[in-house]
DRENKEBA-453499 format. One record per residue (C-alpha): residue number from 0; residue in one letter; x, y, z. Coordinates in steps of 0.02 Angstrom, whole numbers, plus 50000, padded with zeros to 5 digits. Last residue first. Layout:
  resi  resn     px     py     pz
   NUM     a      X      Y      Z
...
This chain:
  resi  resn     px     py     pz
   375     d  46219  47001  50370
   374     h  46354  47096  50275
   373     h  46430  47159  50430
   372     e  46420  47001  50510
   371     r  46516  46935  50368
   370     i  46653  47051  50380
   369     g  46673  47033  50559
   368     a  46686  46850  50543
   367     i  46816  46863  50411
   366     l  46923  46980  50515
   365     i  46914  46878  50674
   364     s  46961  46718  50567
   363     l  47100  46811  50483
   362     i  47173  46852  50645
   361     g  47161  46685  50722
   360     w  47225  46596  50558
   359     a  47372  46713  50562
   358     i  47410  46673  50748
   357     m  47385  46494  50709
   356     g  47512  46497  50560
   355     v  47643  46592  50661
   354     l  47625  46455  50797
   353     f  47642  46314  50667
   352     t  47790  46392  50578
   351     t  47873  46433  50746
   350     l  47838  46246  50802
   349     i  47916  46189  50639
   348     a  48074  46287  50650
   347     r  48097  46246  50826
   346     f  48088  46059  50788
   345     r  48207  46073  50645
   344     q  48339  46178  50735
   343     p  48438  46181  50566
   342     e  48571  46190  50621
   341     i  48684  46126  50756
   340     a  48742  45975  50658
   339     v  48833  45858  50778
   338     d  49019  45815  50796
   337     p  49078  45993  50778
   336     k  49263  46008  50737
   335     n  49308  46159  50858
   334     p  49420  46310  50807
   333     q  49537  46351  50948
   332     v  49467  46464  51087
   331     i  49583  46614  51134
   330     r  49688  46620  50986
   329     e  49806  46759  50989
   328     l  49834  46884  50846
   327     y  49973  46993  50889
   326     l  50027  47167  50837
   325     q  50187  47265  50851
   324     k  50309  47121  50870
   323     r  50467  47183  50938
   322     q  50635  47193  50839
   321     a  50567  47344  50748
   320     e  50569  47455  50910
   319     s  50761  47423  50931
   318     r  50781  47472  50741
   317     a  50677  47627  50758
   316     q  50771  47671  50927
   315     e  50943  47654  50840
   314     l  50869  47756  50687
   313     s  50817  47882  50809
   312     t  50997  47896  50885
   311     m  51075  47910  50707
   310     a  50955  48050  50672
   309     a  50993  48144  50827
   308     a  51178  48126  50792
   307     l  51153  48175  50612
   306     q  51049  48333  50688
   305     k  51192  48372  50796
   304     e  51320  48365  50657
   303     a  51207  48464  50541
   302     f  51199  48601  50684
   301     e  51376  48609  50714
   300     l  51427  48620  50525
   299     e  51297  48758  50501
   298     l  51375  48857  50646
   297     a  51543  48831  50585
   296     l  51472  48904  50415
   295     r  51409  49050  50488
   294     q  51542  49083  50610
   293     y  51665  49083  50452
   292     e  51566  49207  50358
   291     v  51561  49322  50513
   290     a  51747  49274  50560
   289     k  51816  49344  50387
   288     s  51786  49522  50424
   287     s  51857  49511  50593
   286     l  52012  49425  50534
   285     s  52044  49561  50415
   284     p  52008  49594  50226
   283     k  52068  49786  50222
   282     s  51997  49918  50326
   281     g  52069  49837  50482
   280     a  52013  49730  50616
   279     v  52127  49587  50666
   278     k  52256  49600  50522
   277     n  52251  49793  50537
   276     m  52280  49774  50724
   275     e  52440  49681  50671
   274     n  52503  49802  50546
   273     e  52474  49952  50670
   272     i  52564  49861  50807
   271     e  52707  49824  50684
   270     g  52721  50001  50630
   269     e  52726  50054  50802
   268     i  52866  49946  50845
   267     t  52961  50006  50691
   266     a  52943  50186  50740
   265     l  52979  50154  50927
   264     s  53133  50058  50871
   263     n  53203  50210  50750
   262     k  53168  50319  50915
   261     l  53286  50200  51018
   260     s  53417  50205  50884
   259     p  53413  50402  50874
   258     i  53425  50410  51057
   257     q  53573  50286  51069
   256     p  53700  50424  51020
   255     s  53685  50498  51179
   254     r  53669  50695  51163
   253     p  53522  50710  51275
   252     t  53601  50611  51410
   251     f  53509  50611  51576
   250     a  53333  50654  51515
   249     t  53361  50591  51340
   248     v  53410  50435  51403
   247     q  53266  50415  51524
   246     a  53145  50462  51410
   245     l  53213  50345  51272
   244     r  53208  50204  51401
   243     t  53032  50230  51439
   242     k  52979  50239  51260
   241     v  53072  50066  51230
   240     a  52977  49993  51379
   239     i  52818  50060  51327
   238     y  52843  49998  51146
   237     e  52897  49822  51213
   236     d  52732  49822  51312
   235     q  52639  49873  51162
   234     l  52716  49735  51058
   233     k  52675  49603  51175
   232     s  52490  49660  51174
   231     v  52498  49672  50985
   230     q  52558  49482  50983
   229     q  52426  49428  51109
   228     l  52296  49519  50993
   227     q  52365  49427  50851
   226     l  52336  49264  50954
   225     a  52163  49299  50998
   224     s  52119  49354  50818
   223     q  52192  49185  50771
   222     n  52083  49093  50889
   221     l  51929  49187  50821
   220     p  51981  49172  50638
   219     d  52000  48984  50643
   218     v  52093  48888  50522
   217     i  52151  49025  50397
   216     g  52216  49034  50226
   215     h  52071  49119  50149
   214     r  52028  48997  50011
   213     n  52082  48851  50112
   212     r  51981  48892  50260
   211     y  51833  48934  50152
   210     a  51847  48765  50056
   209     a  51863  48665  50220
   208     l  51706  48752  50285
   207     e  51609  48723  50119
   206     i  51662  48528  50128
   205     s  51624  48512  50315
   204     a  51446  48587  50282
   203     a  51414  48465  50138
   202     q  51461  48313  50229
   201     s  51349  48370  50379
   200     k  51209  48404  50260
   199     r  51234  48226  50174
   198     a  51244  48141  50333
   197     a  51090  48222  50391
   196     l  50998  48170  50237
   195     d  51065  47993  50254
   194     v  51007  47987  50439
   193     e  50835  48042  50405
   192     a  50807  47917  50251
   191     q  50878  47791  50386
   190     a  50730  47842  50502
   189     y  50607  47827  50364
   188     s  50671  47663  50308
   187     i  50677  47603  50484
   186     l  50495  47640  50529
   185     d  50421  47599  50362
   184     n  50506  47423  50357
   183     r  50450  47380  50524
   182     g  50273  47448  50484
   181     r  50275  47340  50327
   180     e  50333  47187  50425
   179     n  50198  47192  50554
   178     l  50069  47233  50432
   177     q  50130  47073  50361
   176     n  50135  46975  50504
   175     i  49952  47033  50546
   174     l  49893  46964  50373
   173     s  49985  46800  50395
   172     e  49889  46780  50562
   171     s  49729  46827  50465
   170     m  49776  46683  50355
   169     g  49805  46554  50483
   168     l  49642  46603  50553
   167     l  49533  46590  50405
   166     l  49619  46433  50362
   165     e  49572  46350  50531
   164     n  49390  46425  50519
   163     i  49370  46350  50337
   162     r  49455  46184  50389
   161     y  49330  46156  50536
   160     a  49181  46199  50436
   159     d  49236  46089  50297
   158     g  49276  45938  50411
   157     s  49096  45952  50501
   156     t  49007  45947  50339
   155     f  48871  46058  50269
   154     a  48965  46214  50322
   153     r  48933  46359  50435
   152     v  49092  46457  50487
   151     k  49077  46557  50664
   150     l  49219  46687  50709
   149     v  49208  46774  50874
   148     s  49331  46918  50919
   147     i  49358  46960  51087
   146     s  49374  47142  51137
   145     s  49300  47109  51310
   144     s  49152  47217  51322
   143     a  49138  47252  51133
   142     n  49124  47075  51082
   141     l  49177  47089  50909
   140     y  49091  47000  50764
   139     v  49134  46865  50633
   138     e  49007  46758  50519
   137     v  49047  46653  50383
   136     h  48908  46555  50292
   135     r  48812  46698  50222
   134     q  48970  46787  50158
   133     y  49010  46633  50068
   132     h  48858  46642  49960
   131     r  48889  46803  49911
   130     f  49051  46775  49869
   129     l  49007  46608  49758
   128     a  48898  46719  49666
   127     e  49028  46852  49635
   126     f  49154  46709  49584
   125     s  49030  46654  49444
   124     d  48937  46490  49429
   123     d  48760  46568  49397
   122     l  48635  46468  49300
   121     g  48666  46294  49351
   120     l  48501  46265  49444
   119     p  48571  46236  49617
   118     n  48705  46373  49604
   117     f  48764  46343  49786
   116     r  48647  46238  49884
   115     s  48545  46288  50028
   114     f  48375  46280  49935
   113     p  48427  46138  49831
   112     d  48469  46025  49983
   111     v  48654  45979  50002
   110     r  48710  45805  49942
   109     g  48725  45866  49766
   108     s  48881  45975  49816
   107     g  48869  46149  49770
   106     f  48947  46217  49936
   105     a  49091  46094  49940
   104     a  49119  46078  49752
   103     k  49107  46280  49738
   102     l  49219  46284  49897
   101     d  49360  46209  49816
   100     l  49461  46178  49982
    99     t  49637  46261  49941
    98     e  49600  46376  49793
    97     d  49439  46408  49867
    96     i  49519  46469  50028
    95     e  49629  46588  49947
    94     r  49509  46664  49829
    93     l  49375  46677  49981
    92     a  49504  46769  50088
    91     d  49537  46893  49941
    90     r  49358  46915  49914
    89     s  49337  46990  50082
    88     k  49241  46912  50239
    87     m  49399  46870  50332
    86     y  49478  47025  50272
    85     d  49350  47134  50350
    84     h  49356  47051  50514
    83     v  49546  47065  50518
    82     s  49530  47251  50488
    81     y  49393  47262  50617
    80     a  49519  47175  50735
    79     d  49656  47311  50685
    78     e  49530  47446  50738
    77     t  49499  47375  50907
    76     s  49680  47343  50935
    75     g  49728  47523  50919
    74     s  49836  47576  50784
    73     f  50013  47552  50698
    72     g  50023  47574  50515
    71     a  50139  47720  50509
    70     g  50016  47837  50592
    69     q  50126  47844  50755
    68     l  50277  47889  50650
    67     v  50308  48063  50712
    66     a  50273  48006  50889
    65     e  50389  47862  50869
    64     l  50532  47985  50794
    63     g  50528  48089  50942
    62     t  50420  48034  51089
    61     p  50288  47891  51105
    60     v  50203  47862  51277
    59     q  50267  47696  51339
    58     r  50211  47530  51263
    57     q  50087  47393  51306
    56     p  50094  47269  51169
    55     t  49969  47274  51031
    54     r  49806  47174  51020
    53     v  49704  47065  50908
    52     i  49602  46935  51001
    51     f  49534  46778  50950
    50     h  49378  46656  50980
    49     s  49335  46501  50870
    48     e  49186  46421  50809
    47     s  49146  46282  50689
    46     i  48966  46263  50639
    45     y  48880  46106  50557
    44     v  48737  46129  50449
    43     d  48621  45979  50416
    42     s  48524  45989  50259
    41     k  48338  46030  50242
    40     i  48244  45898  50142
    39     l  48168  45775  50261
    38     g  48115  45857  50432
    37     f  48152  46039  50395
    36     y  48057  46025  50225
    35     v  47942  45902  50255
    34     v  47889  45961  50429
    33     a  47885  46140  50368
    32     i  47771  46098  50220
    31     f  47644  46010  50334
    30     t  47650  46159  50459
    29     p  47621  46283  50312
    28     l  47474  46163  50250
    27     l  47394  46140  50413
    26     v  47403  46322  50483
    25     t  47349  46447  50365
    24     l  47279  46353  50219
    23     a  47203  46214  50318
    22     f  47138  46331  50447
    21     l  47047  46444  50315
    20     r  46981  46287  50228
    19     n  46911  46245  50408
    18     l  46847  46419  50434
    17     g  46757  46410  50270
    16     s  46685  46248  50318
    15     l  46630  46310  50490
    14     r  46546  46453  50407
    13     s  46448  46365  50285
    12     k  46398  46244  50421
    11     l  46344  46384  50541
    10     n  46232  46464  50388
     9     e  46163  46292  50361
     8     i  46117  46276  50545
     7     v  46043  46450  50539
     6     g  45939  46405  50391
     5     k  45875  46245  50471
     4     f  45816  46339  50613
     3     q  45730  46468  50515
     2     k  45639  46336  50408
     1     k  45579  46240  50569
     0     m  45507  46401  50634
């Protein structure tokens, strides 16, 4: 009986020693490491935060040239905000900031703990390595409900966090201004090109019409035809009057010496009427045959002039539109200069490590106990 009791006690002691070792490995050791790292080694991280919005002024529904140029760089504010976000986390932004602040020195300072420092072992001092390090310290996102963008910059000194945030906002404003300038130039250059093209067409149509007039010796076939017809009408009236006179003279004085003269006048008038009619619409080149080509040239000139007038109106509208700023980056909250380090949350990190260790210890203890009971 005593031997069995001693065996149970020894078995229990062996299990407790096993559990103590497991507890030390899963709970005590990780918690001790967390206390040492977060309490003594981990560097303070300062966060500078700013809020901004990218928007476009409220405009009327685009018409005419504005509708054609709607895709010339002017888009919705959300799309433009994402463009700014992409730029803030880009290599171009990093290159400009590094030229101003020397981020390699700021992120790779000896005062920064080795686990957070840039290039702690001196093995990779490349720009790409710095870029990966930079992206972990810059966070920008869009609040979908308010369309307000939030920029957070993490750095190991308060001044660096503030200066990087301020630089990113200033560079983004410059980017917006460049987009505006390019949009203005595209808008005006497109409208000016339309005006130049319309002016060349109008000038060519004018030259062609003037050459036609000089070549055929006419100014306006339609107006000249009207004048010719008026002349024919007068000749016809005169013809009727002479014919009536001839009839009267023949009836009352058949032997009158005026009769031959009147007949000659009738023949002459008939010849003039026929000649004038041939000028208007005859077998030889007449005003009616010339009017077809003239009308075509005149219509081309009229269309070119209307096109030129419309293009000039669009140019004025484009210039008026270019006077207004198309995109705005407005700061809602200015970058703050933190006076205390927000990260790391040391107590929270240590407590989290302890709780995770306790959970792991509990699970492993149950598994080990089950395995031993199965073997027993």
